[in-house]
Biotite code that builds the C-alpha atoms (Angstrom):
import biotite.structure as struc

atoms = struc.array([
    struc.Atom([-9.334, -27.023, -10.537], chain_id="A", res_id=1, res_name="MET", atom_name="CA", element="C"),
    struc.Atom([-8.059, -29.039, -6.912], chain_id="A", res_id=2, res_name="PRO", atom_name="CA", element="C"),
    struc.Atom([-8.611, -32.727, -7.161], chain_id="A", res_id=3, res_name="ASP", atom_name="CA", element="C"),
    struc.Atom([-11.928, -33.927, -4.592], chain_id="A", res_id=4, res_name="LEU", atom_name="CA", element="C"),
    struc.Atom([-9.675, -36.447, -2.858], chain_id="A", res_id=5, res_name="GLN", atom_name="CA", element="C"),
    struc.Atom([-7.327, -33.804, -2.284], chain_id="A", res_id=6, res_name="ASP", atom_name="CA", element="C"),
    struc.Atom([-9.884, -31.773, -0.612], chain_id="A", res_id=7, res_name="LEU", atom_name="CA", element="C"),
    struc.Atom([-11.311, -34.258, 1.013], chain_id="A", res_id=8, res_name="PHE", atom_name="CA", element="C"),
    struc.Atom([-7.783, -35.584, 2.355], chain_id="A", res_id=9, res_name="ASP", atom_name="CA", element="C"),
    struc.Atom([-7.232, -31.756, 3.596], chain_id="A", res_id=10, res_name="GLN", atom_name="CA", element="C"),
    struc.Atom([-10.555, -31.358, 5.257], chain_id="A", res_id=11, res_name="SER", atom_name="CA", element="C"),
    struc.Atom([-10.268, -34.366, 7.152], chain_id="A", res_id=12, res_name="ALA", atom_name="CA", element="C"),
    struc.Atom([-6.629, -33.502, 8.259], chain_id="A", res_id=13, res_name="ASN", atom_name="CA", element="C"),
    struc.Atom([-8.192, -30.162, 9.671], chain_id="A", res_id=14, res_name="ALA", atom_name="CA", element="C"),
    struc.Atom([-11.036, -32.134, 11.669], chain_id="A", res_id=15, res_name="VAL", atom_name="CA", element="C"),
    struc.Atom([-8.779, -34.162, 12.745], chain_id="A", res_id=16, res_name="ARG", atom_name="CA", element="C"),
    struc.Atom([-6.501, -31.474, 14.161], chain_id="A", res_id=17, res_name="ALA", atom_name="CA", element="C"),
    struc.Atom([-9.384, -29.496, 15.734], chain_id="A", res_id=18, res_name="ALA", atom_name="CA", element="C"),
    struc.Atom([-10.541, -32.295, 17.338], chain_id="A", res_id=19, res_name="ARG", atom_name="CA", element="C"),
    struc.Atom([-7.111, -33.039, 18.995], chain_id="A", res_id=20, res_name="TYR", atom_name="CA", element="C"),
    struc.Atom([-6.552, -29.747, 20.279], chain_id="A", res_id=21, res_name="TRP", atom_name="CA", element="C"),
    struc.Atom([-10.506, -29.004, 21.511], chain_id="A", res_id=22, res_name="SER", atom_name="CA", element="C"),
    struc.Atom([-9.828, -32.032, 23.357], chain_id="A", res_id=23, res_name="THR", atom_name="CA", element="C"),
    struc.Atom([-6.666, -31.329, 24.464], chain_id="A", res_id=24, res_name="ARG", atom_name="CA", element="C"),
    struc.Atom([-7.709, -27.820, 25.654], chain_id="A", res_id=25, res_name="THR", atom_name="CA", element="C"),
    struc.Atom([-10.769, -28.989, 27.423], chain_id="A", res_id=26, res_name="ALA", atom_name="CA", element="C"),
    struc.Atom([-8.970, -31.266, 29.331], chain_id="A", res_id=27, res_name="ARG", atom_name="CA", element="C"),
    struc.Atom([-6.558, -28.857, 30.627], chain_id="A", res_id=28, res_name="LEU", atom_name="CA", element="C"),
    struc.Atom([-9.372, -26.317, 31.509], chain_id="A", res_id=29, res_name="MET", atom_name="CA", element="C"),
    struc.Atom([-10.970, -28.872, 33.586], chain_id="A", res_id=30, res_name="ILE", atom_name="CA", element="C"),
    struc.Atom([-7.936, -30.151, 34.938], chain_id="A", res_id=31, res_name="GLY", atom_name="CA", element="C"),
    struc.Atom([-7.131, -33.539, 33.179], chain_id="A", res_id=32, res_name="VAL", atom_name="CA", element="C"),
    struc.Atom([-3.676, -34.161, 33.270], chain_id="A", res_id=33, res_name="PRO", atom_name="CA", element="C"),
    struc.Atom([-1.817, -34.959, 29.675], chain_id="A", res_id=34, res_name="ASP", atom_name="CA", element="C"),
    struc.Atom([-0.473, -38.207, 30.047], chain_id="A", res_id=35, res_name="TYR", atom_name="CA", element="C"),
    struc.Atom([0.987, -38.622, 26.711], chain_id="A", res_id=36, res_name="GLU", atom_name="CA", element="C"),
    struc.Atom([2.843, -35.284, 26.912], chain_id="A", res_id=37, res_name="THR", atom_name="CA", element="C"),
    struc.Atom([4.424, -36.390, 30.113], chain_id="A", res_id=38, res_name="TYR", atom_name="CA", element="C"),
    struc.Atom([5.676, -39.840, 28.435], chain_id="A", res_id=39, res_name="VAL", atom_name="CA", element="C"),
    struc.Atom([7.051, -38.069, 25.644], chain_id="A", res_id=40, res_name="ALA", atom_name="CA", element="C"),
    struc.Atom([8.666, -35.229, 27.907], chain_id="A", res_id=41, res_name="HIS", atom_name="CA", element="C"),
    struc.Atom([10.171, -38.299, 30.008], chain_id="A", res_id=42, res_name="ARG", atom_name="CA", element="C"),
    struc.Atom([11.643, -40.434, 27.148], chain_id="A", res_id=43, res_name="GLN", atom_name="CA", element="C"),
    struc.Atom([12.772, -37.232, 25.901], chain_id="A", res_id=44, res_name="ALA", atom_name="CA", element="C"),
    struc.Atom([14.693, -35.734, 28.773], chain_id="A", res_id=45, res_name="LYS", atom_name="CA", element="C"),
    struc.Atom([14.868, -38.471, 31.601], chain_id="A", res_id=46, res_name="HIS", atom_name="CA", element="C"),
    struc.Atom([15.404, -41.621, 29.681], chain_id="A", res_id=47, res_name="PRO", atom_name="CA", element="C"),
    struc.Atom([16.882, -43.257, 32.523], chain_id="A", res_id=48, res_name="ASP", atom_name="CA", element="C"),
    struc.Atom([14.410, -42.291, 34.875], chain_id="A", res_id=49, res_name="GLN", atom_name="CA", element="C"),
    struc.Atom([11.131, -44.775, 35.310], chain_id="A", res_id=50, res_name="PRO", atom_name="CA", element="C"),
    struc.Atom([7.644, -43.379, 33.874], chain_id="A", res_id=51, res_name="ILE", atom_name="CA", element="C"),
    struc.Atom([4.742, -43.338, 35.923], chain_id="A", res_id=52, res_name="MET", atom_name="CA", element="C"),
    struc.Atom([1.808, -45.236, 34.849], chain_id="A", res_id=53, res_name="THR", atom_name="CA", element="C"),
    struc.Atom([-1.350, -43.669, 33.966], chain_id="A", res_id=54, res_name="TYR", atom_name="CA", element="C"),
    struc.Atom([-3.093, -44.715, 37.178], chain_id="A", res_id=55, res_name="VAL", atom_name="CA", element="C"),
    struc.Atom([0.041, -43.479, 39.144], chain_id="A", res_id=56, res_name="GLU", atom_name="CA", element="C"),
    struc.Atom([0.317, -40.019, 37.182], chain_id="A", res_id=57, res_name="PHE", atom_name="CA", element="C"),
    struc.Atom([-3.203, -39.352, 37.282], chain_id="A", res_id=58, res_name="PHE", atom_name="CA", element="C"),
    struc.Atom([-3.238, -40.079, 41.471], chain_id="A", res_id=59, res_name="ARG", atom_name="CA", element="C"),
    struc.Atom([0.169, -37.666, 41.573], chain_id="A", res_id=60, res_name="GLU", atom_name="CA", element="C"),
    struc.Atom([-1.581, -34.881, 39.448], chain_id="A", res_id=61, res_name="ARG", atom_name="CA", element="C"),
    struc.Atom([-4.864, -35.018, 41.437], chain_id="A", res_id=62, res_name="GLN", atom_name="CA", element="C"),
    struc.Atom([-2.869, -35.040, 45.133], chain_id="A", res_id=63, res_name="GLN", atom_name="CA", element="C"),
    struc.Atom([-0.828, -32.044, 43.783], chain_id="A", res_id=64, res_name="ALA", atom_name="CA", element="C"),
    struc.Atom([-3.949, -29.991, 42.447], chain_id="A", res_id=65, res_name="ARG", atom_name="CA", element="C"),
    struc.Atom([-6.092, -30.609, 45.469], chain_id="A", res_id=66, res_name="TYR", atom_name="CA", element="C"),
    struc.Atom([-3.234, -30.609, 48.326], chain_id="A", res_id=67, res_name="ALA", atom_name="CA", element="C"),
    struc.Atom([-4.675, -34.055, 49.534], chain_id="A", res_id=68, res_name="VAL", atom_name="CA", element="C"),
    struc.Atom([-0.791, -35.399, 50.648], chain_id="A", res_id=69, res_name="GLY", atom_name="CA", element="C"),
    struc.Atom([-0.759, -32.423, 52.625], chain_id="A", res_id=70, res_name="LYS", atom_name="CA", element="C"),
    struc.Atom([-3.310, -33.189, 55.182], chain_id="A", res_id=71, res_name="GLY", atom_name="CA", element="C"),
    struc.Atom([-5.648, -30.571, 53.878], chain_id="A", res_id=72, res_name="ARG", atom_name="CA", element="C"),
    struc.Atom([-8.322, -30.601, 51.123], chain_id="A", res_id=73, res_name="PHE", atom_name="CA", element="C"),
    struc.Atom([-8.066, -27.308, 49.296], chain_id="A", res_id=74, res_name="ARG", atom_name="CA", element="C"),
    struc.Atom([-10.401, -27.893, 46.306], chain_id="A", res_id=75, res_name="GLY", atom_name="CA", element="C"),
    struc.Atom([-9.824, -25.933, 42.929], chain_id="A", res_id=76, res_name="CYS", atom_name="CA", element="C"),
    struc.Atom([-10.564, -22.403, 43.853], chain_id="A", res_id=77, res_name="CYS", atom_name="CA", element="C"),
])
């Protein structure tokens, strides 16, 4: 018979994983960029280059999504 503590730990891990992936999916669906993924990528693939702050990253992603920097507002659709 499994130990109750082991079952609790497994359930807690499953809940944490579900919350993480649900949050990440929801953010991608509404267009909120994933800063942690960006930082991990920059550290792994481009360690010699600077990493934008969260505010810089968010603004850059908004400008890229809505084409604000190109003198027009494209919107999301």
